[in-house]
C-alpha positions in Angstrom: -75.8 61.5 -6.4 -75.3 65.0 -8.6 -72.8 67.4 -8.5 -73.2 70.6 -7.7 -73.7 72.5 -10.8 -74.0 75.9 -9.8 -70.4 77.1 -11.3 -72.2 76.4 -15.0 -73.7 79.9 -14.6 -70.9 81.5 -15.1 -70.2 83.7 -17.9 -67.4 81.8 -18.7 -69.6 79.3 -20.4 -71.8 79.1 -22.8 -75.3 77.2 -23.2 -73.4 74.2 -25.3 -71.3 73.6 -22.0 -74.2 74.2 -19.8 -76.0 71.3 -21.3 -72.7 68.8 -21.9 -72.6 68.3 -18.2 -75.7 67.1 -17.2 -76.0 65.3 -20.2 -72.4 63.4 -19.1 -73.3 63.1 -15.6 -76.4 61.2 -16.4 -74.5 58.9 -18.7 -71.9 58.5 -16.3 -73.7 57.5 -13.0 -75.0 54.7 -15.0 -71.9 52.5 -15.5 -70.7 50.2 -13.6 -67.0 49.0 -13.7 -65.0 46.8 -12.0 -61.6 49.0 -11.0 -59.6 46.6 -9.5 -57.9 46.1 -12.1 -56.9 49.2 -13.4 -55.5 48.4 -17.0 -58.7 46.0 -17.7 -61.0 49.1 -16.4 -59.4 52.0 -18.1 -59.7 50.0 -21.7 -63.3 49.5 -20.1 -63.6 52.7 -19.4 -61.9 53.9 -22.6 -64.2 51.3 -25.0 -67.3 52.7 -23.5 -66.4 56.2 -23.7 -65.9 56.2 -27.7 -68.8 54.1 -27.7 -71.0 56.9 -26.0 -69.2 59.4 -28.1 -67.5 61.3 -25.4 -64.1 60.8 -27.0 -65.3 62.7 -30.0 -64.2 65.6 -27.9 -60.9 64.7 -27.7 -60.3 65.6 -31.6 -61.4 67.8 -34.1 -64.3 67.6 -36.4 -62.0 67.0 -39.4 -61.3 64.0 -37.8 -64.6 63.0 -36.2 -64.9 64.9 -33.5 -67.6 66.7 -32.2 -66.3 70.4 -32.1 -64.1 72.0 -34.4 -61.4 72.4 -32.6 -60.2 71.0 -29.3 -61.9 73.6 -27.0 -61.0 73.9 -23.3 -63.8 74.6 -21.5 -65.5 71.8 -22.5 -62.3 69.5 -21.5 -63.0 71.6 -18.4 -66.1 70.5 -17.7 -66.2 66.8 -19.1 -63.4 66.1 -16.6 -65.0 67.6 -13.9 -67.4 65.9 -14.5 -66.0 62.0 -15.0 -64.1 62.5 -12.0 -66.8 63.3 -9.8 -68.5 59.7 -10.6 -64.5 57.6 -11.3 -61.4 59.4 -10.9 -60.5 56.4 -13.6 -62.9 57.2 -15.9 -61.5 61.3 -15.7 -58.0 59.0 -16.0 -59.1 57.2 -19.7 -60.7 60.1 -21.1 -57.5 62.6 -20.9 -55.1 60.6 -21.7 -56.7 60.1 -24.8 -57.0 63.8 -25.7 -53.4 64.3 -24.1 -52.0 61.1 -26.0 -53.3 62.1 -29.5 -52.8 66.2 -29.0 -49.6 66.5 -30.5 -50.9 64.6 -33.9 -54.4 67.0 -33.9 -51.2 69.7 -33.6 -49.1 68.7 -35.8 -49.9 65.2 -37.6 -49.7 65.5 -41.7 -53.1 64.2 -43.1 -52.1 60.7 -43.4 -51.4 60.2 -39.3 -54.4 62.2 -38.1 -56.2 59.2 -40.5 -54.1 56.9 -39.1 -54.5 57.6 -35.7 -57.5 60.3 -34.8 -60.2 58.8 -35.6 -59.8 55.6 -34.0 -59.0 57.4 -31.0 -62.7 58.8 -30.8 -64.1 55.8 -30.9 -62.0 54.0 -28.3 -60.4 51.3 -30.6 -56.8 53.4 -30.1 -55.3 53.9 -26.9 -53.0 57.0 -26.6 -50.1 57.6 -24.4 -47.3 60.9 -24.2 -44.3 59.3 -23.4 -41.8 63.0 -22.0 -40.8 62.3 -18.6 -37.2 59.8 -17.9 -36.0 58.9 -14.9 -33.7 62.1 -15.1 -35.8 64.6 -16.7 -39.4 65.3 -15.6 -40.3 68.8 -15.9 -37.0 69.5 -17.0 -37.2 68.8 -20.6 -34.3 70.1 -22.0 -32.3 67.4 -20.0 -34.1 64.5 -21.4 -31.0 61.6 -22.2 -33.3 59.9 -24.9 -31.8 60.1 -28.7 -33.1 60.0 -32.0 -30.5 58.9 -34.7 -31.2 58.6 -38.7 -31.4 54.9 -39.4 -28.1 53.6 -40.9 -30.3 53.6 -44.1 -31.0 56.8 -44.2 -34.5 56.6 -44.2 -35.8 56.2 -40.7 -35.2 56.7 -37.1 -33.9 54.8 -34.0 -34.7 55.6 -30.6 -32.6 54.5 -28.0 -33.5 55.7 -23.8 -35.9 55.4 -21.4 -38.9 57.0 -20.9 -40.6 56.3 -16.9 -43.8 57.7 -14.9 -45.7 57.1 -18.8 -49.3 56.8 -18.6 -51.5 53.9 -20.1 -48.0 52.8 -20.6 -48.3 49.3 -21.1 -52.1 49.6 -22.2 -50.9 52.0 -25.3 -51.8 51.1 -29.1 -49.4 54.1 -29.4 -46.7 56.6 -27.6 -46.4 59.8 -28.8 -42.6 60.1 -28.0 -40.2 62.9 -27.9 -36.2 62.3 -28.3 -33.1 64.5 -28.4 -32.4 64.9 -32.3 -29.3 67.2 -31.6 -27.8 66.5 -28.5 -26.0 70.2 -28.0 -29.0 71.9 -28.3 -31.4 71.7 -24.8 -35.0 72.0 -25.9 -34.2 73.1 -29.5 -33.2 69.7 -30.4 -36.1 67.7 -29.3 -38.2 65.7 -31.8 -41.7 64.1 -31.5 -41.8 60.9 -32.9 -45.8 58.3 -33.1 -44.1 54.8 -31.6 -46.8 52.4 -31.9 -46.6 49.9 -29.3 -45.7 47.1 -31.8 -42.8 48.8 -32.4 -39.5 46.3 -32.4 -37.4 47.1 -29.6 -39.9 49.1 -27.2 -41.2 46.8 -24.4 -43.9 48.8 -22.1 -44.0 45.3 -19.5 -42.3 47.3 -16.1 -45.3 48.3 -14.6 -45.3 51.1 -11.7 -47.7 50.7 -8.7 -49.1 53.7 -7.5 -51.6 54.6 -4.9 -54.4 55.7 -6.6 -54.2 52.9 -9.7 -53.7 53.1 -13.3 -52.0 51.9 -15.7 -47.9 53.7 -15.1 -45.4 52.0 -16.9 -41.7 52.7 -17.8 -40.7 52.2 -21.4 -37.1 50.9 -22.7 -36.8 51.7 -26.1 -33.7 49.7 -27.7 -32.2 50.1 -30.5 -36.2 50.7 -31.7 -36.2 51.0 -35.0 -38.7 53.4 -36.6 -40.7 54.8 -40.8 -39.5 58.0 -41.7 -43.0 58.9 -41.5 -43.2 58.4 -37.8 -41.7 61.4 -37.0 -44.5 64.1 -35.6 -44.0 68.0 -36.5 -41.2 69.5 -37.8 -37.5 68.3 -36.7 -36.1 69.8 -33.9 -39.7 70.9 -33.0 -40.6 68.7 -30.1 -40.3 71.0 -27.4 -42.5 73.5 -28.8 -45.2 70.8 -29.8 -45.7 69.0 -26.6 -45.7 72.2 -24.7 -48.7 73.2 -26.9 -50.5 69.8 -26.3 -50.0 70.7 -22.5 -51.5 73.9 -22.4 -54.4 72.8 -24.3 -55.2 70.3 -21.3 -53.6 72.4 -18.1 -57.0 73.4 -17.3 -58.7 70.7 -16.8 -56.4 69.2 -14.7 -58.6 71.8 -12.6 -61.7 70.7 -13.1 -60.5 66.9 -13.0 -59.6 68.1 -9.1 -62.6 69.7 -8.4 -64.8 66.8 -9.6 -62.8 64.6 -6.8 -63.4 67.7 -4.2 -67.0 67.9 -5.4 -67.5 64.4 -4.7 -65.8 64.5 -1.2 -68.3 67.3 -0.4 -71.3 65.5 -1.8 -70.5 62.2 0.4 -70.1 64.1 3.8 -73.5 64.3 4.9 -74.0 60.7 4.7 -71.0 59.8 6.5 -71.7 62.4 9.1 -74.7 61.2 10.0 -73.4 57.9 11.4 -73.3 60.2 15.0 -71.4 57.2 16.5 -69.0 54.1 15.7 -67.7 51.7 18.1 -68.3 54.4 20.7 -66.5 56.9 19.2 -67.4 59.5 15.8 -65.6 58.9 12.9 -63.0 61.6 12.8 -61.6 60.4 16.5 -60.9 57.0 14.6 -59.1 58.6 12.1 -57.1 60.6 14.6 -56.4 57.8 16.3 -55.5 56.0 12.8 -53.0 58.6 11.9 -51.2 58.2 15.5 -50.7 54.6 14.8 -49.3 54.8 11.5 -47.0 57.9 12.9 -46.0 55.5 15.4 -45.3 52.4 12.9 -43.2 55.4 11.0 -40.3 55.8 14.2 
């Protein structure tokens, strides 16, 4: 099944983008992944996307990426195409980019070398840990704290992050914490936290309607070396927003991919004239009515 790609003729895209979409569509359409276990399936998608070279669009050329720098237009096309075939494949791709994006933007050469090539190969799964139980869109309200270690060399993180995509399966978490409690968004710093860090518990899996790896992270005296700091001290909020900005347009691309799949499926569904003596739409209306009655 192929999506409508007439939109690729828009001047917003160039020839490289137009070539990218059908090539990825052919690859994605040939993949068969059992997605009943979302965690296992996500790991499989990351490995396959890495083996096929698609994750190279999540990192810059300096780290083995396909392009000199991250290209928002390419990300839109890649996510739309993947979402048409499998929303979980799109999720796996997007989180590799979002979870490592801050390292691309602000990582030291050593940090970039340690994480980005492995992200591109699908050997390390990335995650972006910003949200908290009482701090979602208002990042300045976060309660998680990062304090200098008693030795003076390193950090200690304490607090909770929640609704973290890839939580429980990620190999590392780009994590944001308050380093100046009185400074609001100007007192947030980013850190790279390996999943094996002592004091990190990522076992609280969150179940949602559209299955994908999601968890609450608990940091309890989580000790980090000094070189785990990502970007400048108290520069974490700006870094988080810059990372999100790269991927904002691609969220719309993913939504369009799923919508295009629904439209592509519609003719085949419509050809079913009657089912048990009624049209399928009538069954949907009746089902909705029953659910409404159960909720009263």
